C-alpha positions in Angstrom: -3.6 75.9 -5.0 -5.0 73.6 -7.8 -1.5 72.6 -8.5 -1.0 71.7 -4.8 -4.1 69.6 -4.8 -2.9 67.7 -7.9 0.3 67.1 -6.3 -1.2 65.8 -3.1 -3.5 63.7 -5.1 -0.8 62.2 -7.1 1.2 61.4 -4.0 -2.0 59.7 -2.4 -2.6 57.7 -5.6 1.1 56.7 -5.7 1.0 55.6 -2.0 -2.1 53.6 -2.6 -0.6 51.9 -5.7 2.6 51.1 -3.8 0.6 49.8 -0.9 -1.4 47.6 -3.3 1.7 46.4 -5.0 3.3 45.7 -1.6 0.3 43.6 -0.5 0.5 41.7 -3.8 4.1 41.0 -3.3 3.5 39.7 0.2 0.8 37.6 -1.0 3.1 36.2 -3.7 5.9 35.4 -1.3 4.6 33.3 1.6 6.7 32.8 4.7 8.9 29.8 5.3 6.5 28.6 8.0 3.6 28.8 5.5 5.6 26.8 3.0 6.7 24.1 5.6 3.0 23.8 6.8 2.0 23.4 3.1 4.5 20.6 2.6 3.3 18.8 5.7 -0.3 19.1 4.4 0.7 17.9 1.0 2.3 14.7 2.6 -0.8 14.2 4.7 -2.9 14.5 1.6 -0.6 11.9 -0.2 -0.6 14.1 -3.3 2.7 12.5 -4.5 1.3 9.1 -4.9 -1.4 10.0 -7.5 0.4 12.9 -9.1 3.8 11.3 -9.8 4.1 8.9 -12.7 7.9 9.2 -13.1 9.9 9.4 -9.8 12.3 11.9 -11.7 9.4 14.2 -12.2 7.7 14.4 -8.8 4.1 16.0 -8.9 4.2 16.2 -12.7 1.1 14.1 -13.0 0.4 11.5 -15.9 -0.2 8.7 -13.4 -2.9 6.3 -14.6 -5.8 5.8 -12.2 -8.2 3.0 -13.0 -11.8 3.6 -12.3 -15.1 1.7 -13.2 -15.7 4.0 -15.9 -12.1 3.8 -17.5 -8.7 5.2 -17.1 -8.0 8.9 -16.0 -4.7 10.4 -15.7 -3.5 12.7 -12.9 -2.8 16.4 -13.7 0.5 18.2 -13.4 0.8 20.1 -10.0 4.2 21.7 -10.7 4.4 25.5 -11.4 4.9 25.2 -15.1 2.8 27.8 -16.8 1.7 25.7 -19.8 1.0 22.2 -18.4 1.0 22.7 -14.7 -0.5 25.3 -12.2 2.0 28.1 -12.5 -0.5 30.4 -14.1 -3.1 29.8 -11.4 -4.2 32.4 -8.8 -5.3 31.7 -5.3 -9.0 31.7 -6.3 -8.3 29.2 -9.1 -6.7 26.8 -6.7 -9.3 27.2 -4.0 -12.2 26.6 -6.6 -10.4 23.5 -7.9 -10.1 21.9 -4.5 -13.4 23.1 -3.0 -15.6 22.9 -6.1 -13.7 20.5 -8.4 -13.6 23.2 -11.2 -10.6 24.1 -13.2 -9.7 27.6 -14.2 -11.1 26.9 -17.6 -14.5 26.1 -16.1 -14.0 22.4 -16.9 -15.3 19.9 -14.1 -12.9 17.4 -12.7 -13.8 13.8 -12.3 -14.3 12.7 -8.7 -11.2 10.5 -9.1 -9.6 13.8 -7.9 -11.1 13.8 -4.3 -12.5 17.3 -4.3 -15.6 15.8 -2.4 -13.1 15.6 0.5 -10.9 18.5 -0.2 -14.0 20.8 -0.2 -13.8 20.4 3.7 -10.4 21.9 3.9 -10.1 25.4 5.5 -8.9 28.2 3.2 -5.5 28.8 5.0 -4.6 25.0 4.6 -5.4 25.1 0.9 -3.4 28.2 0.2 -0.5 26.8 2.2 -0.6 23.7 -0.1 -0.5 26.0 -3.0 2.5 27.9 -1.6 4.4 24.7 -1.2 3.6 23.5 -4.7 4.9 26.8 -6.0 8.4 26.0 -4.7 8.6 22.8 -6.9 10.7 22.7 -10.0 8.4 23.3 -12.9 8.1 20.5 -15.3 6.5 20.7 -18.8 4.4 17.5 -19.0 0.8 17.2 -20.1 -1.5 14.3 -19.0 -2.7 11.9 -21.7 -6.4 12.1 -22.8 -9.0 10.9 -20.4 -12.3 9.1 -20.5 -13.9 7.8 -23.7 -17.0 9.2 -25.2 -19.6 10.1 -23.9 -18.0 10.3 -20.4 -15.3 12.7 -21.7 -17.9 15.4 -21.8 -17.2 17.0 -18.3 -20.4 18.9 -18.4 -21.9 15.6 -17.1 -20.3 16.4 -13.9 -22.7 19.2 -13.3 -25.5 16.5 -12.8 -23.2 14.2 -10.9 -22.3 17.2 -8.4 -25.9 18.1 -8.0 -26.8 14.6 -7.0 -23.8 13.5 -4.8 -21.4 16.5 -3.9 -22.1 18.6 -0.8 -19.5 21.4 -0.6 -18.6 23.0 2.7 -15.9 22.7 5.5 -15.9 20.5 8.5 -17.3 22.2 11.5 -15.6 21.0 14.8 -17.7 18.9 17.2 -17.6 20.9 20.4 -18.5 17.8 22.4 -15.1 16.2 21.4 -11.5 17.1 22.1 -9.0 18.8 19.9 -7.2 15.6 19.1 -10.3 13.9 18.0 -11.3 16.8 15.9 -7.9 16.9 14.2 -8.2 13.2 13.5 -11.6 13.7 11.9 -10.3 16.5 9.7 -7.4 14.5 8.4 -9.5 11.4 7.8 -12.6 13.0 6.3 -10.9 15.9 4.4 -7.1 16.0 3.8 -6.3 12.4 3.9 -9.5 11.4 2.1 -9.4 7.8 3.6 -13.0 7.3 2.3 -11.9 7.4 -1.3 -10.6 4.0 -1.1 -12.2 2.6 2.1 -15.9 3.7 1.5 -18.0 1.7 -1.0 -19.3 3.3 -4.1 -22.6 3.4 -5.8 -23.2 2.7 -9.4 -22.2 6.3 -10.4 -18.9 6.2 -8.4 -20.2 8.2 -5.4 -19.5 7.3 -1.9 -22.3 5.3 -0.2 -22.3 7.6 2.8 -24.5 5.1 4.9 -21.6 2.7 4.7 -18.6 5.2 5.4 -15.2 3.5 5.8 -16.7 0.0 5.7 -14.4 -1.2 2.9 -14.4 -1.1 -0.9 -12.9 -2.6 -4.0 -10.1 -0.5 -5.4 -7.8 -1.2 -8.4 -8.2 -5.0 -8.1 -7.9 -5.1 -4.4 -10.0 -4.7 -1.3 -9.5 -1.7 1.0 -10.5 -3.0 4.4 -12.9 -1.7 6.9 -11.7 1.2 9.2 -14.6 1.1 11.6 -15.1 -1.0 14.8 -16.2 -4.3 13.1 -15.1 -7.2 15.2 -13.6 -9.5 12.6 -12.7 -7.4 9.6 -12.5 -3.9 11.3 -10.4 -2.2 14.0 -12.1 -3.4 17.1 -9.2 -5.5 18.2 -6.6 -2.7 17.4 -5.6 -0.2 19.9 -4.8 3.4 19.3 -1.1 2.6 19.5 -1.7 -0.3 17.0 -3.3 2.0 14.5 -0.6 4.6 14.9 2.2 2.0 14.5 0.6 0.6 11.3 0.4 4.1 9.8 3.9 5.0 10.6 5.7 1.7 9.8 3.3 -0.3 7.6 3.0 -3.1 10.1 2.1 -3.9 13.6 1.4 -7.0 15.8 -1.9 -7.6 13.8 -1.2 -7.1 10.1 1.0 -5.6 7.4 0.1 -3.0 4.8 -0.7 -4.5 1.4 0.4 -3.3 -2.0 -1.8 -0.3 -2.3 -1.6 0.9 1.4 2.2 0.4 1.3 2.4 3.2 -1.1 0.3 5.5 1.2 2.5 4.5 4.2 5.7 5.2 2.2 4.7 8.5 0.7 2.4 9.8 3.3 1.7 8.4 6.8 5.3 7.4 7.6 6.4 11.0 7.1 3.5 12.7 9.0 3.8 14.5 12.4 3.5 11.9 15.3 0.7 14.2 16.7 -1.3 13.9 13.4 -0.8 10.1 13.1 -2.1 9.7 16.6 -5.0 12.0 16.0 -6.0 9.9 13.1 -5.6 6.7 15.3 -7.9 8.4 18.0 -10.5 9.2 15.5 -10.6 5.9 13.8 -10.6 4.0 17.1 -13.9 6.0 18.1 -15.8 4.8 15.1 -18.5 2.2 15.9 -19.0 -0.8 13.8 -21.2 0.3 10.8 -22.9 -2.2 8.4 -23.0 -5.7 10.1 -20.3 -8.3 8.9 -21.7 -11.1 6.8 -22.9 -14.2 8.5 -20.3 -16.9 7.6 -21.5 -20.4 6.7 -18.6 -22.9 7.6 -16.7 -24.0 4.6 -17.0 -27.7 3.6 -14.6 -30.1 5.3 -13.3 -31.1 1.9 -12.2 -27.5 1.0 -10.7 -26.9 4.4 -8.7 -30.2 4.4 -7.3 -29.5 0.9 -6.6 -25.9 1.9 -4.8 -27.1 5.0 -2.6 -29.5 2.8 -1.6 -26.6 0.6 -0.9 -24.4 3.6 1.4 -27.0 5.2 3.3 -27.5 1.9 3.8 -23.8 1.0 3.2 -21.5 3.9 4.3 -22.9 7.3 8.0 -21.9 6.7 7.1 -18.4 7.3 3.7 -18.2 8.8 4.1 -21.3 11.1 1.7 -24.3 11.6 -0.5 -22.2 13.9 -0.4 -19.1 11.7 1.4 -17.1 14.3 4.1 -16.0 11.8 6.7 -13.5 13.0 4.9 -10.3 13.9 6.3 -7.3 12.1 8.2 -9.6 9.8 5.7 -12.2 8.5 2.2 -11.2 9.5 0.2 -13.3 11.9 -3.0 -14.9 10.3 -5.3 -15.6 13.4 -7.5 -12.7 13.9 -6.1 -10.8 10.9 -8.7 -8.3 10.0 -7.5 -7.8 6.3 -7.7 -11.6 5.8 -11.2 -11.8 7.2 -12.8 -9.1 4.9 -15.9 -10.0 3.1 -14.3 -9.5 -0.2 -11.1 -11.8 -0.6 -9.6 -9.8 -3.4 -6.6 -8.6 -1.6 -5.8 -12.0 -0.1 -6.1 -13.6 -3.6 -4.0 -10.9 -5.3 -1.1 -11.5 -2.7 -1.3 -15.3 -3.1 -1.1 -15.0 -7.0 1.5 -12.1 -7.0 3.4 -12.2 -3.8 4.0 -9.2 -1.5 6.9 -7.2 -0.3 6.8 -5.6 3.2 7.4 -1.8 2.9 10.5 -0.5 4.6 10.4 2.7 6.6 12.7 4.5 9.0 10.8 3.0 12.0 10.8 -0.5 10.4 13.8 -0.9 8.1 13.9 -4.7 7.9 11.9 -6.1 5.1 10.2 -9.3 4.4 8.7 -10.8 1.3 6.3 -13.5 0.2 6.7 -15.4 -3.0 4.0 -15.6 -5.7 2.1 -18.8 -6.3 0.8 -18.3 -10.0 1.2 -22.0 -10.7 -1.5 -23.1 -8.1 -4.8 -23.8 -9.9 -7.9 -21.6 -9.2 -9.3 -24.2 -7.0 -6.1 -24.7 -5.1 -5.8 -20.9 -4.4 -9.6 -20.8 -3.5 -9.0 -23.7 -1.0 -5.9 -22.3 0.7 -7.5 -18.9 1.0 -10.6 -20.4 2.4 -8.5 -22.3 4.9 -6.6 -19.3 6.2 -9.7 -17.1 6.3 -11.5 -19.8 8.5 -8.7 -21.6 10.5 -7.5 -20.6 14.0 -10.9 -18.9 14.9 -11.0 -16.7 11.9 -14.4 -16.6 10.0 -15.0 -15.4 6.5 -17.1 -16.4 3.5 -15.6 -19.4 1.5 -13.7 -18.6 -1.7 -14.6 -20.1 -5.0 -12.6 -21.0 -8.1 -14.5 -18.5 -10.1 -13.6 -15.6 -7.8 -9.9 -16.6 -8.2 -10.2 -16.7 -12.1 -11.7 -13.2 -12.1 -8.9 -11.9 -9.9 -6.3 -13.6 -12.0 -7.6 -12.4 -15.3 -8.1 -8.9 -14.0 -4.3 -8.3 -13.4 
């Protein structure tokens, strides 16, 4: 009898162990559909842009990210066990994205947008991990990070206590599914506020001015709310969707930083997701008021017009109309009328190249004008920001000098 019980018990234990092993095997082998969804989510999150320094080593990290506090370098997301995330479990990955904490217990800096990723649902986070696990492992360790004393990551405990609110997004039952999907993408996965929301002295989002524009890497990410001059009030849902999918529309072209987002992310997203983002952004009212503009001096406008006629009309035409979707029109251009002129100045000094995508394969370019003096750049920038019904603060030579030397 005892022997029979022992045999039965052994069978039960073996069955349980086999069941447990089978469950682990299933968990370790996600379906093709999950991996495909993870890839789509990874594209929507634009992970490749920040985590690829060498195009031959996608997602291997090492890309330098400039912050007001110094340089940080993106970590390796490939499944390498020594320098990547190959040794991580599901809980490790969840804690990293939702809490900003590495498996070692070290805290990430908010250059890694965990304050946005904390809003993602569990299934989406694990689908992203499933896709990353299919990448070729690359042994590549990121360089050292911030200097003393900011290299003490324990300081992030205080930052999190002050500025980080964990938790997923709860759908707004008063809105439709498309609007809620757009909100989820903008406020969580696509982390648009990481560039387009101004920051306080500690590098945290100023939540009272969400998506109202912010300086980033020497340029200015424009407003995404409904502001009349420098926001999206004049753009339709179709305009926003076209811009995200092709990098251009009848109003504007994507600048250097946004071009990278379009190329690696939004141009590859599902049409339904791009439209959902457009629907959500178009619903946002104007936030902080736009600055009152004092008309520039006649002398500055006259000199700016003289420079414009000599250097710009071949592409942008005398009336600024340009050639929409090839050379961006200047009248009513929201980017041009941003309170901060950094992007305009950077393009004048460095030139620009229109991003090419499957929806917009024809490219265009603007030459650089580094030989213009600081005052000449200030004058022509002021002119195009205030001609043809535009209105934006006048630019000074000192502002140009700062942008020029910050390169």
